[in-house]
One Martini backbone bead per residue (centre of mass of N, CA, C, O) as a GRO file, in nm:
protein
  551
    1UNK     BB    1   1.080  -0.412  -0.468
    2UNK     BB    2   1.346  -0.546  -0.389
    3UNK     BB    3   1.505  -0.282  -0.356
    4UNK     BB    4   1.334  -0.167  -0.132
    5UNK     BB    5   1.377  -0.384   0.077
    6UNK     BB    6   1.685  -0.361   0.086
    7UNK     BB    7   1.688  -0.065   0.181
    8UNK     BB    8   1.549  -0.102   0.449
    9UNK     BB    9   1.772  -0.285   0.574
   10UNK     BB   10   2.018  -0.101   0.522
   11UNK     BB   11   1.909   0.136   0.698
   12UNK     BB   12   1.921  -0.030   0.970
   13UNK     BB   13   2.231  -0.127   0.933
   14UNK     BB   14   2.435  -0.031   0.689
   15UNK     BB   15   2.359   0.271   0.615
   16UNK     BB   16   2.486   0.411   0.861
   17UNK     BB   17   2.780   0.366   0.785
   18UNK     BB   18   2.788   0.512   0.499
   19UNK     BB   19   2.719   0.802   0.642
   20UNK     BB   20   2.950   0.738   0.851
   21UNK     BB   21   3.250   0.803   0.940
   22UNK     BB   22   3.529   0.724   1.056
   23UNK     BB   23   3.680   0.738   1.386
   24UNK     BB   24   3.769   0.785   1.675
   25UNK     BB   25   3.798   0.685   1.972
   26UNK     BB   26   3.580   0.608   2.215
   27UNK     BB   27   3.482   0.655   2.513
   28UNK     BB   28   3.386   0.470   2.792
   29UNK     BB   29   3.181   0.711   2.848
   30UNK     BB   30   2.871   0.786   2.774
   31UNK     BB   31   2.680   1.007   2.675
   32UNK     BB   32   2.424   1.165   2.581
   33UNK     BB   33   2.221   1.176   2.334
   34UNK     BB   34   2.178   1.406   2.064
   35UNK     BB   35   2.035   1.172   1.897
   36UNK     BB   36   1.697   1.034   1.836
   37UNK     BB   37   1.594   0.746   1.664
   38UNK     BB   38   1.273   0.635   1.552
   39UNK     BB   39   1.120   0.297   1.509
   40UNK     BB   40   0.850   0.154   1.466
   41UNK     BB   41   0.673  -0.100   1.452
   42UNK     BB   42   0.651  -0.318   1.197
   43UNK     BB   43   0.349  -0.395   1.196
   44UNK     BB   44   0.256  -0.097   1.188
   45UNK     BB   45   0.395  -0.021   0.928
   46UNK     BB   46   0.244  -0.220   0.743
   47UNK     BB   47  -0.034  -0.101   0.781
   48UNK     BB   48   0.045   0.174   0.653
   49UNK     BB   49   0.131   0.066   0.378
   50UNK     BB   50  -0.148  -0.050   0.305
   51UNK     BB   51  -0.300   0.218   0.333
   52UNK     BB   52  -0.138   0.379   0.114
   53UNK     BB   53  -0.197   0.188  -0.120
   54UNK     BB   54  -0.507   0.225  -0.112
   55UNK     BB   55  -0.511   0.542  -0.133
   56UNK     BB   56  -0.347   0.527  -0.419
   57UNK     BB   57  -0.480   0.268  -0.585
   58UNK     BB   58  -0.288  -0.008  -0.479
   59UNK     BB   59  -0.422  -0.267  -0.335
   60UNK     BB   60  -0.313  -0.507  -0.527
   61UNK     BB   61  -0.006  -0.477  -0.391
   62UNK     BB   62   0.001  -0.580  -0.092
   63UNK     BB   63   0.083  -0.879  -0.118
   64UNK     BB   64   0.350  -0.835  -0.269
   65UNK     BB   65   0.482  -0.644  -0.068
   66UNK     BB   66   0.467  -0.827   0.185
   67UNK     BB   67   0.633  -1.063   0.074
   68UNK     BB   68   0.893  -0.913   0.013
   69UNK     BB   69   0.948  -0.784   0.289
   70UNK     BB   70   0.948  -1.047   0.456
   71UNK     BB   71   1.217  -1.164   0.320
   72UNK     BB   72   1.389  -0.904   0.461
   73UNK     BB   73   1.262  -0.968   0.787
   74UNK     BB   74   1.395  -1.198   0.902
   75UNK     BB   75   1.395  -1.223   1.263
   76UNK     BB   76   1.215  -1.003   1.327
   77UNK     BB   77   1.058  -0.807   1.577
   78UNK     BB   78   0.740  -0.665   1.503
   79UNK     BB   79   0.653  -0.572   1.824
   80UNK     BB   80   0.900  -0.373   1.824
   81UNK     BB   81   1.123  -0.125   1.872
   82UNK     BB   82   1.348   0.105   1.707
   83UNK     BB   83   1.694   0.242   1.699
   84UNK     BB   84   1.911   0.551   1.709
   85UNK     BB   85   2.219   0.661   1.853
   86UNK     BB   86   2.367   0.988   1.880
   87UNK     BB   87   2.709   1.094   1.935
   88UNK     BB   88   2.881   1.380   2.089
   89UNK     BB   89   3.214   1.525   2.085
   90UNK     BB   90   3.483   1.727   2.118
   91UNK     BB   91   3.700   1.496   1.994
   92UNK     BB   92   3.474   1.484   1.754
   93UNK     BB   93   3.339   1.565   1.425
   94UNK     BB   94   3.181   1.294   1.452
   95UNK     BB   95   2.943   1.069   1.486
   96UNK     BB   96   2.823   0.831   1.693
   97UNK     BB   97   2.675   0.489   1.698
   98UNK     BB   98   2.368   0.329   1.830
   99UNK     BB   99   2.195   0.041   1.750
  100UNK     BB  100   1.857  -0.107   1.758
  101UNK     BB  101   1.703  -0.447   1.725
  102UNK     BB  102   1.446  -0.653   1.730
  103UNK     BB  103   1.472  -1.017   1.789
  104UNK     BB  104   1.405  -1.366   1.722
  105UNK     BB  105   1.640  -1.425   1.487
  106UNK     BB  106   1.961  -1.354   1.408
  107UNK     BB  107   2.046  -1.568   1.203
  108UNK     BB  108   1.824  -1.513   1.001
  109UNK     BB  109   1.908  -1.218   0.950
  110UNK     BB  110   2.204  -1.281   0.859
  111UNK     BB  111   2.123  -1.433   0.606
  112UNK     BB  112   2.003  -1.193   0.460
  113UNK     BB  113   2.269  -1.011   0.470
  114UNK     BB  114   2.454  -1.213   0.308
  115UNK     BB  115   2.327  -1.130   0.024
  116UNK     BB  116   2.483  -0.814   0.048
  117UNK     BB  117   2.698  -0.908   0.270
  118UNK     BB  118   2.954  -0.964   0.478
  119UNK     BB  119   2.970  -1.237   0.727
  120UNK     BB  120   3.131  -1.238   1.054
  121UNK     BB  121   3.163  -1.477   1.300
  122UNK     BB  122   3.197  -1.450   1.650
  123UNK     BB  123   3.205  -1.479   1.984
  124UNK     BB  124   3.087  -1.164   2.042
  125UNK     BB  125   3.084  -1.079   1.731
  126UNK     BB  126   2.933  -0.949   1.443
  127UNK     BB  127   3.047  -0.889   1.109
  128UNK     BB  128   2.984  -0.627   0.876
  129UNK     BB  129   3.064  -0.607   0.521
  130UNK     BB  130   3.078  -0.397   0.282
  131UNK     BB  131   3.153  -0.323  -0.046
  132UNK     BB  132   3.324  -0.045   0.063
  133UNK     BB  133   3.455  -0.164   0.362
  134UNK     BB  134   3.259  -0.134   0.581
  135UNK     BB  135   3.211  -0.170   0.935
  136UNK     BB  136   2.992  -0.383   1.151
  137UNK     BB  137   2.872  -0.442   1.466
  138UNK     BB  138   2.712  -0.727   1.637
  139UNK     BB  139   2.494  -0.757   1.935
  140UNK     BB  140   2.331  -0.972   2.152
  141UNK     BB  141   2.058  -0.883   2.396
  142UNK     BB  142   1.764  -0.979   2.495
  143UNK     BB  143   1.647  -0.951   2.184
  144UNK     BB  144   1.884  -0.742   2.107
  145UNK     BB  145   2.035  -0.575   1.830
  146UNK     BB  146   2.339  -0.440   1.829
  147UNK     BB  147   2.488  -0.151   1.645
  148UNK     BB  148   2.824  -0.068   1.517
  149UNK     BB  149   3.145   0.094   1.420
  150UNK     BB  150   3.218   0.077   1.741
  151UNK     BB  151   3.336  -0.117   1.994
  152UNK     BB  152   3.308   0.092   2.234
  153UNK     BB  153   2.984   0.105   2.225
  154UNK     BB  154   2.965  -0.189   2.405
  155UNK     BB  155   3.054  -0.120   2.704
  156UNK     BB  156   2.765   0.064   2.757
  157UNK     BB  157   2.483  -0.066   2.754
  158UNK     BB  158   2.170  -0.015   2.754
  159UNK     BB  159   1.924  -0.156   2.933
  160UNK     BB  160   1.675   0.043   2.793
  161UNK     BB  161   1.658   0.165   2.492
  162UNK     BB  162   1.353   0.219   2.441
  163UNK     BB  163   1.330   0.441   2.664
  164UNK     BB  164   1.491   0.661   2.494
  165UNK     BB  165   1.233   0.717   2.294
  166UNK     BB  166   0.987   0.740   2.444
  167UNK     BB  167   0.696   0.860   2.259
  168UNK     BB  168   0.770   0.843   1.959
  169UNK     BB  169   0.652   0.556   1.858
  170UNK     BB  170   0.350   0.646   1.932
  171UNK     BB  171   0.338   0.899   1.713
  172UNK     BB  172   0.556   0.762   1.505
  173UNK     BB  173   0.708   0.598   1.252
  174UNK     BB  174   0.922   0.843   1.211
  175UNK     BB  175   1.194   0.978   1.417
  176UNK     BB  176   1.354   1.283   1.564
  177UNK     BB  177   1.570   1.389   1.837
  178UNK     BB  178   1.711   1.701   1.926
  179UNK     BB  179   1.975   1.799   2.146
  180UNK     BB  180   2.123   2.091   2.144
  181UNK     BB  181   2.304   2.087   2.426
  182UNK     BB  182   2.460   1.813   2.323
  183UNK     BB  183   2.598   1.986   2.133
  184UNK     BB  184   2.884   2.095   2.100
  185UNK     BB  185   3.003   2.409   2.112
  186UNK     BB  186   3.216   2.377   1.892
  187UNK     BB  187   3.009   2.298   1.667
  188UNK     BB  188   2.825   2.547   1.683
  189UNK     BB  189   3.049   2.753   1.629
  190UNK     BB  190   3.125   2.644   1.345
  191UNK     BB  191   2.849   2.700   1.214
  192UNK     BB  192   2.838   3.005   1.281
  193UNK     BB  193   3.102   3.080   1.129
  194UNK     BB  194   2.995   3.000   0.849
  195UNK     BB  195   2.758   3.199   0.844
  196UNK     BB  196   2.927   3.452   0.881
  197UNK     BB  197   3.108   3.419   0.630
  198UNK     BB  198   2.875   3.421   0.428
  199UNK     BB  199   2.781   3.710   0.502
  200UNK     BB  200   3.046   3.854   0.434
  201UNK     BB  201   3.053   3.777   0.140
  202UNK     BB  202   2.794   3.925   0.076
  203UNK     BB  203   2.881   4.204   0.158
  204UNK     BB  204   3.121   4.224  -0.055
  205UNK     BB  205   2.908   4.190  -0.310
  206UNK     BB  206   2.797   4.458  -0.256
  207UNK     BB  207   2.698   4.751  -0.312
  208UNK     BB  208   2.750   5.112  -0.264
  209UNK     BB  209   2.438   5.150  -0.136
  210UNK     BB  210   2.135   5.175   0.011
  211UNK     BB  211   2.036   4.888  -0.057
  212UNK     BB  212   2.290   4.746   0.063
  213UNK     BB  213   2.253   4.855   0.349
  214UNK     BB  214   1.988   4.712   0.396
  215UNK     BB  215   2.087   4.420   0.354
  216UNK     BB  216   2.293   4.423   0.581
  217UNK     BB  217   2.092   4.475   0.818
  218UNK     BB  218   1.927   4.223   0.762
  219UNK     BB  219   2.158   4.019   0.804
  220UNK     BB  220   2.225   4.103   1.094
  221UNK     BB  221   1.955   4.025   1.214
  222UNK     BB  222   1.967   3.726   1.136
  223UNK     BB  223   2.225   3.663   1.294
  224UNK     BB  224   2.105   3.726   1.579
  225UNK     BB  225   1.882   3.512   1.561
  226UNK     BB  226   2.075   3.267   1.518
  227UNK     BB  227   2.233   3.297   1.783
  228UNK     BB  228   1.984   3.256   1.965
  229UNK     BB  229   1.916   2.977   1.861
  230UNK     BB  230   2.185   2.840   1.943
  231UNK     BB  231   2.175   2.928   2.253
  232UNK     BB  232   1.839   2.852   2.327
  233UNK     BB  233   1.811   2.576   2.246
  234UNK     BB  234   1.680   2.247   2.327
  235UNK     BB  235   1.459   2.113   2.109
  236UNK     BB  236   1.392   1.877   1.828
  237UNK     BB  237   1.119   1.748   1.632
  238UNK     BB  238   1.089   1.480   1.392
  239UNK     BB  239   0.771   1.359   1.238
  240UNK     BB  240   0.617   1.064   1.085
  241UNK     BB  241   0.273   0.993   0.978
  242UNK     BB  242  -0.003   0.757   0.970
  243UNK     BB  243  -0.375   0.800   0.946
  244UNK     BB  244  -0.642   0.606   0.883
  245UNK     BB  245  -0.869   0.731   1.049
  246UNK     BB  246  -0.797   1.038   0.954
  247UNK     BB  247  -0.678   1.042   0.656
  248UNK     BB  248  -0.354   1.097   0.709
  249UNK     BB  249  -0.047   1.275   0.641
  250UNK     BB  250   0.237   1.355   0.859
  251UNK     BB  251   0.438   1.638   0.988
  252UNK     BB  252   0.639   1.708   1.266
  253UNK     BB  253   0.744   2.014   1.453
  254UNK     BB  254   0.935   2.048   1.750
  255UNK     BB  255   1.005   2.349   1.945
  256UNK     BB  256   1.244   2.429   2.203
  257UNK     BB  257   1.335   2.628   2.476
  258UNK     BB  258   1.508   2.744   2.716
  259UNK     BB  259   1.436   2.802   3.018
  260UNK     BB  260   1.454   3.162   3.051
  261UNK     BB  261   1.502   3.250   2.788
  262UNK     BB  262   1.468   3.462   2.527
  263UNK     BB  263   1.321   3.259   2.345
  264UNK     BB  264   1.108   3.174   2.549
  265UNK     BB  265   0.986   3.452   2.591
  266UNK     BB  266   0.874   3.463   2.300
  267UNK     BB  267   0.708   3.205   2.298
  268UNK     BB  268   0.532   3.308   2.569
  269UNK     BB  269   0.358   3.548   2.462
  270UNK     BB  270   0.177   3.333   2.393
  271UNK     BB  271  -0.152   3.230   2.493
  272UNK     BB  272  -0.376   3.046   2.615
  273UNK     BB  273  -0.677   3.173   2.444
  274UNK     BB  274  -0.591   3.314   2.223
  275UNK     BB  275  -0.767   3.524   1.976
  276UNK     BB  276  -0.861   3.570   1.677
  277UNK     BB  277  -1.019   3.820   1.450
  278UNK     BB  278  -0.990   3.599   1.163
  279UNK     BB  279  -1.158   3.313   1.154
  280UNK     BB  280  -1.367   3.372   0.912
  281UNK     BB  281  -1.157   3.275   0.679
  282UNK     BB  282  -1.237   2.971   0.758
  283UNK     BB  283  -1.363   2.831   0.491
  284UNK     BB  284  -1.575   2.645   0.327
  285UNK     BB  285  -1.480   2.571  -0.013
  286UNK     BB  286  -1.202   2.669  -0.034
  287UNK     BB  287  -0.888   2.693  -0.173
  288UNK     BB  288  -0.800   2.920   0.042
  289UNK     BB  289  -0.660   2.957   0.379
  290UNK     BB  290  -0.598   3.209   0.651
  291UNK     BB  291  -0.463   3.204   0.997
  292UNK     BB  292  -0.285   3.455   1.203
  293UNK     BB  293  -0.117   3.470   1.535
  294UNK     BB  294   0.110   3.707   1.699
  295UNK     BB  295   0.354   3.799   1.919
  296UNK     BB  296   0.574   4.079   1.991
  297UNK     BB  297   0.868   4.171   2.077
  298UNK     BB  298   0.999   4.475   2.132
  299UNK     BB  299   1.279   4.427   2.004
  300UNK     BB  300   1.167   4.318   1.736
  301UNK     BB  301   0.993   4.561   1.664
  302UNK     BB  302   1.234   4.759   1.641
  303UNK     BB  303   1.380   4.608   1.413
  304UNK     BB  304   1.148   4.627   1.205
  305UNK     BB  305   1.132   4.934   1.201
  306UNK     BB  306   1.415   4.984   1.102
  307UNK     BB  307   1.384   4.818   0.838
  308UNK     BB  308   1.153   4.993   0.720
  309UNK     BB  309   1.311   5.259   0.707
  310UNK     BB  310   1.522   5.151   0.510
  311UNK     BB  311   1.335   5.059   0.291
  312UNK     BB  312   1.210   5.338   0.232
  313UNK     BB  313   1.473   5.484   0.155
  314UNK     BB  314   1.545   5.293  -0.079
  315UNK     BB  315   1.278   5.322  -0.246
  316UNK     BB  316   1.286   5.634  -0.284
  317UNK     BB  317   1.555   5.643  -0.434
  318UNK     BB  318   1.470   5.461  -0.672
  319UNK     BB  319   1.237   5.648  -0.758
  320UNK     BB  320   1.413   5.901  -0.816
  321UNK     BB  321   1.600   5.759  -1.028
  322UNK     BB  322   1.370   5.604  -1.230
  323UNK     BB  323   1.134   5.789  -1.222
  324UNK     BB  324   0.895   5.985  -1.407
  325UNK     BB  325   0.891   6.263  -1.192
  326UNK     BB  326   0.787   6.508  -1.026
  327UNK     BB  327   0.820   6.678  -0.742
  328UNK     BB  328   0.520   6.667  -0.671
  329UNK     BB  329   0.484   6.356  -0.706
  330UNK     BB  330   0.701   6.270  -0.510
  331UNK     BB  331   0.583   6.402  -0.261
  332UNK     BB  332   0.318   6.236  -0.260
  333UNK     BB  333   0.451   5.958  -0.233
  334UNK     BB  334   0.614   6.009   0.017
  335UNK     BB  335   0.372   6.061   0.202
  336UNK     BB  336   0.241   5.784   0.170
  337UNK     BB  337   0.474   5.612   0.271
  338UNK     BB  338   0.501   5.745   0.553
  339UNK     BB  339   0.210   5.660   0.642
  340UNK     BB  340   0.237   5.354   0.612
  341UNK     BB  341   0.481   5.315   0.801
  342UNK     BB  342   0.350   5.437   1.052
  343UNK     BB  343   0.122   5.228   1.078
  344UNK     BB  344   0.309   4.979   1.100
  345UNK     BB  345   0.468   5.082   1.349
  346UNK     BB  346   0.227   5.100   1.540
  347UNK     BB  347   0.152   4.800   1.523
  348UNK     BB  348   0.417   4.682   1.626
  349UNK     BB  349   0.399   4.828   1.912
  350UNK     BB  350   0.151   4.648   1.999
  351UNK     BB  351   0.241   4.329   1.946
  352UNK     BB  352   0.042   4.249   1.691
  353UNK     BB  353  -0.030   3.973   1.477
  354UNK     BB  354  -0.329   3.977   1.264
  355UNK     BB  355  -0.476   3.735   1.024
  356UNK     BB  356  -0.648   3.695   0.699
  357UNK     BB  357  -0.755   3.452   0.431
  358UNK     BB  358  -0.925   3.415   0.098
  359UNK     BB  359  -1.002   3.167  -0.169
  360UNK     BB  360  -1.237   3.168  -0.439
  361UNK     BB  361  -1.326   2.893  -0.670
  362UNK     BB  362  -1.493   2.922  -0.981
  363UNK     BB  363  -1.643   2.905  -1.261
  364UNK     BB  364  -1.581   3.234  -1.357
  365UNK     BB  365  -1.487   3.271  -1.034
  366UNK     BB  366  -1.302   3.523  -0.846
  367UNK     BB  367  -1.230   3.538  -0.483
  368UNK     BB  368  -1.096   3.771  -0.241
  369UNK     BB  369  -0.973   3.794   0.107
  370UNK     BB  370  -0.848   4.037   0.362
  371UNK     BB  371  -0.709   4.069   0.700
  372UNK     BB  372  -0.607   4.315   0.964
  373UNK     BB  373  -0.434   4.435   1.223
  374UNK     BB  374  -0.472   4.785   1.322
  375UNK     BB  375  -0.399   5.057   1.497
  376UNK     BB  376  -0.480   5.290   1.253
  377UNK     BB  377  -0.725   5.284   1.025
  378UNK     BB  378  -0.793   5.591   0.965
  379UNK     BB  379  -0.516   5.659   0.861
  380UNK     BB  380  -0.523   5.455   0.637
  381UNK     BB  381  -0.768   5.568   0.491
  382UNK     BB  382  -0.641   5.838   0.405
  383UNK     BB  383  -0.420   5.715   0.230
  384UNK     BB  384  -0.608   5.559   0.034
  385UNK     BB  385  -0.754   5.805  -0.076
  386UNK     BB  386  -0.505   5.936  -0.200
  387UNK     BB  387  -0.436   5.695  -0.385
  388UNK     BB  388  -0.705   5.703  -0.544
  389UNK     BB  389  -0.666   5.989  -0.660
  390UNK     BB  390  -0.422   5.923  -0.831
  391UNK     BB  391  -0.556   5.696  -0.996
  392UNK     BB  392  -0.768   5.872  -1.128
  393UNK     BB  393  -0.576   6.064  -1.275
  394UNK     BB  394  -0.428   5.830  -1.442
  395UNK     BB  395  -0.698   5.639  -1.552
  396UNK     BB  396  -0.980   5.746  -1.552
  397UNK     BB  397  -1.209   5.529  -1.711
  398UNK     BB  398  -1.061   5.265  -1.576
  399UNK     BB  399  -1.195   5.399  -1.310
  400UNK     BB  400  -1.413   5.331  -1.024
  401UNK     BB  401  -1.541   5.532  -0.749
  402UNK     BB  402  -1.693   5.428  -0.413
  403UNK     BB  403  -1.729   5.594  -0.156
  404UNK     BB  404  -1.907   5.474   0.086
  405UNK     BB  405  -2.079   5.209  -0.026
  406UNK     BB  406  -2.072   5.082   0.274
  407UNK     BB  407  -2.167   4.857   0.545
  408UNK     BB  408  -2.026   4.626   0.813
  409UNK     BB  409  -1.996   4.596   1.121
  410UNK     BB  410  -1.832   4.877   1.149
  411UNK     BB  411  -1.755   4.859   0.834
  412UNK     BB  412  -1.609   5.046   0.597
  413UNK     BB  413  -1.691   5.082   0.245
  414UNK     BB  414  -1.487   5.060  -0.058
  415UNK     BB  415  -1.518   5.110  -0.415
  416UNK     BB  416  -1.329   4.953  -0.689
  417UNK     BB  417  -1.330   4.977  -1.044
  418UNK     BB  418  -1.172   4.773  -1.294
  419UNK     BB  419  -1.054   4.757  -1.617
  420UNK     BB  420  -0.995   4.512  -1.844
  421UNK     BB  421  -0.792   4.478  -2.076
  422UNK     BB  422  -0.828   4.351  -2.393
  423UNK     BB  423  -0.532   4.213  -2.409
  424UNK     BB  424  -0.625   4.047  -2.143
  425UNK     BB  425  -0.748   3.756  -2.200
  426UNK     BB  426  -0.702   3.566  -1.955
  427UNK     BB  427  -0.818   3.763  -1.749
  428UNK     BB  428  -1.101   3.782  -1.879
  429UNK     BB  429  -1.168   3.476  -1.858
  430UNK     BB  430  -1.146   3.474  -1.536
  431UNK     BB  431  -1.286   3.786  -1.458
  432UNK     BB  432  -1.356   3.956  -1.687
  433UNK     BB  433  -1.401   4.308  -1.760
  434UNK     BB  434  -1.392   4.329  -1.431
  435UNK     BB  435  -1.262   4.466  -1.116
  436UNK     BB  436  -1.338   4.433  -0.772
  437UNK     BB  437  -1.272   4.651  -0.500
  438UNK     BB  438  -1.241   4.621  -0.137
  439UNK     BB  439  -1.241   4.855   0.132
  440UNK     BB  440  -1.193   4.803   0.482
  441UNK     BB  441  -1.294   4.987   0.788
  442UNK     BB  442  -1.225   4.961   1.122
  443UNK     BB  443  -1.129   4.987   1.448
  444UNK     BB  444  -0.878   4.743   1.409
  445UNK     BB  445  -0.936   4.709   1.093
  446UNK     BB  446  -0.837   4.569   0.770
  447UNK     BB  447  -0.954   4.544   0.427
  448UNK     BB  448  -0.930   4.317   0.135
  449UNK     BB  449  -1.103   4.289  -0.184
  450UNK     BB  450  -1.145   4.063  -0.480
  451UNK     BB  451  -1.325   4.053  -0.797
  452UNK     BB  452  -1.651   3.982  -0.910
  453UNK     BB  453  -1.778   3.932  -0.582
  454UNK     BB  454  -1.635   4.024  -0.284
  455UNK     BB  455  -1.842   4.124  -0.068
  456UNK     BB  456  -1.954   3.852   0.027
  457UNK     BB  457  -1.697   3.728   0.129
  458UNK     BB  458  -1.624   3.955   0.335
  459UNK     BB  459  -1.880   3.933   0.510
  460UNK     BB  460  -1.836   3.640   0.593
  461UNK     BB  461  -1.570   3.686   0.738
  462UNK     BB  462  -1.673   3.891   0.943
  463UNK     BB  463  -1.905   3.699   1.061
  464UNK     BB  464  -1.716   3.486   1.120
  465UNK     BB  465  -1.657   3.199   1.363
  466UNK     BB  466  -1.388   2.990   1.460
  467UNK     BB  467  -1.276   2.711   1.612
  468UNK     BB  468  -0.940   2.777   1.729
  469UNK     BB  469  -0.596   2.695   1.855
  470UNK     BB  470  -0.441   2.818   1.636
  471UNK     BB  471  -0.196   3.035   1.540
  472UNK     BB  472  -0.180   2.868   1.271
  473UNK     BB  473  -0.361   2.849   0.941
  474UNK     BB  474  -0.321   2.645   0.651
  475UNK     BB  475  -0.524   2.604   0.343
  476UNK     BB  476  -0.529   2.353   0.076
  477UNK     BB  477  -0.755   2.300  -0.184
  478UNK     BB  478  -0.742   2.104  -0.475
  479UNK     BB  479  -1.011   2.067  -0.626
  480UNK     BB  480  -1.085   2.367  -0.700
  481UNK     BB  481  -0.824   2.414  -0.862
  482UNK     BB  482  -0.862   2.197  -1.073
  483UNK     BB  483  -1.141   2.282  -1.173
  484UNK     BB  484  -1.055   2.556  -1.269
  485UNK     BB  485  -0.831   2.468  -1.460
  486UNK     BB  486  -1.017   2.297  -1.643
  487UNK     BB  487  -1.204   2.540  -1.730
  488UNK     BB  488  -0.958   2.694  -1.873
  489UNK     BB  489  -0.814   2.443  -2.046
  490UNK     BB  490  -0.958   2.153  -2.108
  491UNK     BB  491  -0.829   1.921  -1.940
  492UNK     BB  492  -0.897   1.587  -1.891
  493UNK     BB  493  -0.687   1.520  -1.665
  494UNK     BB  494  -0.774   1.741  -1.470
  495UNK     BB  495  -1.068   1.655  -1.458
  496UNK     BB  496  -1.008   1.374  -1.335
  497UNK     BB  497  -0.877   1.475  -1.074
  498UNK     BB  498  -1.116   1.639  -0.975
  499UNK     BB  499  -1.313   1.403  -0.960
  500UNK     BB  500  -1.149   1.228  -0.754
  501UNK     BB  501  -1.146   1.433  -0.525
  502UNK     BB  502  -1.451   1.480  -0.495
  503UNK     BB  503  -1.512   1.182  -0.426
  504UNK     BB  504  -1.324   1.153  -0.181
  505UNK     BB  505  -1.301   1.447  -0.001
  506UNK     BB  506  -0.964   1.441   0.046
  507UNK     BB  507  -0.794   1.765  -0.040
  508UNK     BB  508  -0.612   1.857   0.200
  509UNK     BB  509  -0.372   2.105   0.288
  510UNK     BB  510  -0.186   2.150   0.600
  511UNK     BB  511  -0.086   2.420   0.825
  512UNK     BB  512   0.029   2.425   1.168
  513UNK     BB  513   0.032   2.613   1.486
  514UNK     BB  514   0.142   2.556   1.832
  515UNK     BB  515   0.144   2.537   2.158
  516UNK     BB  516   0.418   2.486   2.376
  517UNK     BB  517   0.640   2.449   2.611
  518UNK     BB  518   0.864   2.675   2.513
  519UNK     BB  519   0.697   2.655   2.226
  520UNK     BB  520   0.648   2.482   1.906
  521UNK     BB  521   0.403   2.343   1.677
  522UNK     BB  522   0.438   2.186   1.358
  523UNK     BB  523   0.204   2.098   1.087
  524UNK     BB  524   0.202   1.866   0.812
  525UNK     BB  525  -0.095   1.802   0.617
  526UNK     BB  526  -0.245   1.513   0.433
  527UNK     BB  527  -0.487   1.401   0.255
  528UNK     BB  528  -0.552   1.089   0.103
  529UNK     BB  529  -0.686   1.174  -0.166
  530UNK     BB  530  -0.424   1.281  -0.309
  531UNK     BB  531  -0.298   1.001  -0.365
  532UNK     BB  532  -0.498   0.919  -0.600
  533UNK     BB  533  -0.344   1.089  -0.825
  534UNK     BB  534  -0.139   0.880  -0.901
  535UNK     BB  535  -0.329   0.686  -1.056
  536UNK     BB  536  -0.456   0.891  -1.248
  537UNK     BB  537  -0.190   0.965  -1.387
  538UNK     BB  538  -0.107   0.684  -1.482
  539UNK     BB  539  -0.365   0.616  -1.644
  540UNK     BB  540  -0.338   0.857  -1.842
  541UNK     BB  541  -0.048   0.734  -1.961
  542UNK     BB  542  -0.139   0.398  -1.954
  543UNK     BB  543  -0.449   0.311  -1.982
  544UNK     BB  544  -0.504   0.150  -1.720
  545UNK     BB  545  -0.289  -0.071  -1.595
  546UNK     BB  546  -0.450  -0.075  -1.322
  547UNK     BB  547  -0.645  -0.248  -1.137
  548UNK     BB  548  -0.908  -0.218  -0.900
  549UNK     BB  549  -0.884  -0.491  -0.804
  550UNK     BB  550  -0.809  -0.724  -0.596
  551UNK     BB  551  -0.637  -1.032  -0.535
   0.00000   0.00000   0.00000
């Protein structure tokens, strides 16, 4: 724990120096910071540390942790925010930094630092010298200790440095905001040149065949997208936070494009109020759910179409070279591939990607379902029927097909039953001796479901409608996954983890994306019940070394 406390303080003061090499003298007039790092009030941070210890099953360690950390933060004003400002200029290849920490007693804080670094006090600055010889100057003004490795950084200290953090400390425990256009163009060009050179090296290593040609075109498309990203980006925020009330730990990434840019135009294709047609896949009790909707710019749709055509050409050539097929069989497969690519191409031209998926896991029972917006589902249905006909010819008694086996809300259902081979013991244990597939064709939708009884899951997804403003939502619930794994493997440790998560009831990992002005916000969120697995795992290997009661 002492090493952790020491690391926290080093990260605030000395650690910045060791990560940033010494550089040329900085100009007298500072530009605006290219990166703003925010550290929220220390007393709020300690509340969250205590919350995380409790959620992890180690509440008894709160007193010990608090006492040790307090010893390393003497003199700190725990009720104010801290931060680091990074500056970039054309005449320097490395960033300069200016950090600031609120203090109640700088001398007391310097006494702590003197325990692991040399401290030299002067008339205007205090110099901290690390074991590896790096130096950092500290200067206090109005209860704020500014620190930097360049004395020139103190020439024009910001009047209110906390104001430069904006609302970051109110939202996050720790966060950073990158202003893309404040990064000198020279630096951005250098990075882009490195990416181009890496791509060219990849080009040179590829074989001279149609698949290599496809890979080259794919890389070229990615390069164009990367160039647009470098040119049109405005800002990016990374932030981490713990929410005791919401019982979650999360990381946010906000990305915005320059207003009026081509990238912003693409970001703004999605509008508030746009609603997916597949929110019914967001079911309670599922192991996994997904719902995603986005609109595609016509230029991007054309690029994807070109890439699909190249992929088709490469795939068919590989099939012709490697597969043992007659000319007639190859012609049938080529026709099917042409039809599938045509359906996807028409869907891309409509400019809408909309999809959903769900996986249900119970002991001895697996079912999944997925659905997507399709421009011409009936054309797809004809292709699928041709594919089924080929499967029937090849598989004989191993497949049973029931076309038009039912319907649900204007969705025509087709059933395919596949026999699981006897030698596939693990698959038979999980799925039984047969797998049922359901293909559903709607007016603008296509569905696929599979498992022991997938039709009920599919109908529930078609019927369901959940209120969500997310462009994308991905949910992974750990408890049903562990429970299913325990039923398959009989591992008591996995069983104990499943029991703990089901008792806690907070077992979800979630990723979402939402619209913001000229950009998008992505959030990665984990419910705190998952943290309890740490103690369950340790207890399993150490025989319950940590008591449940608090000190």
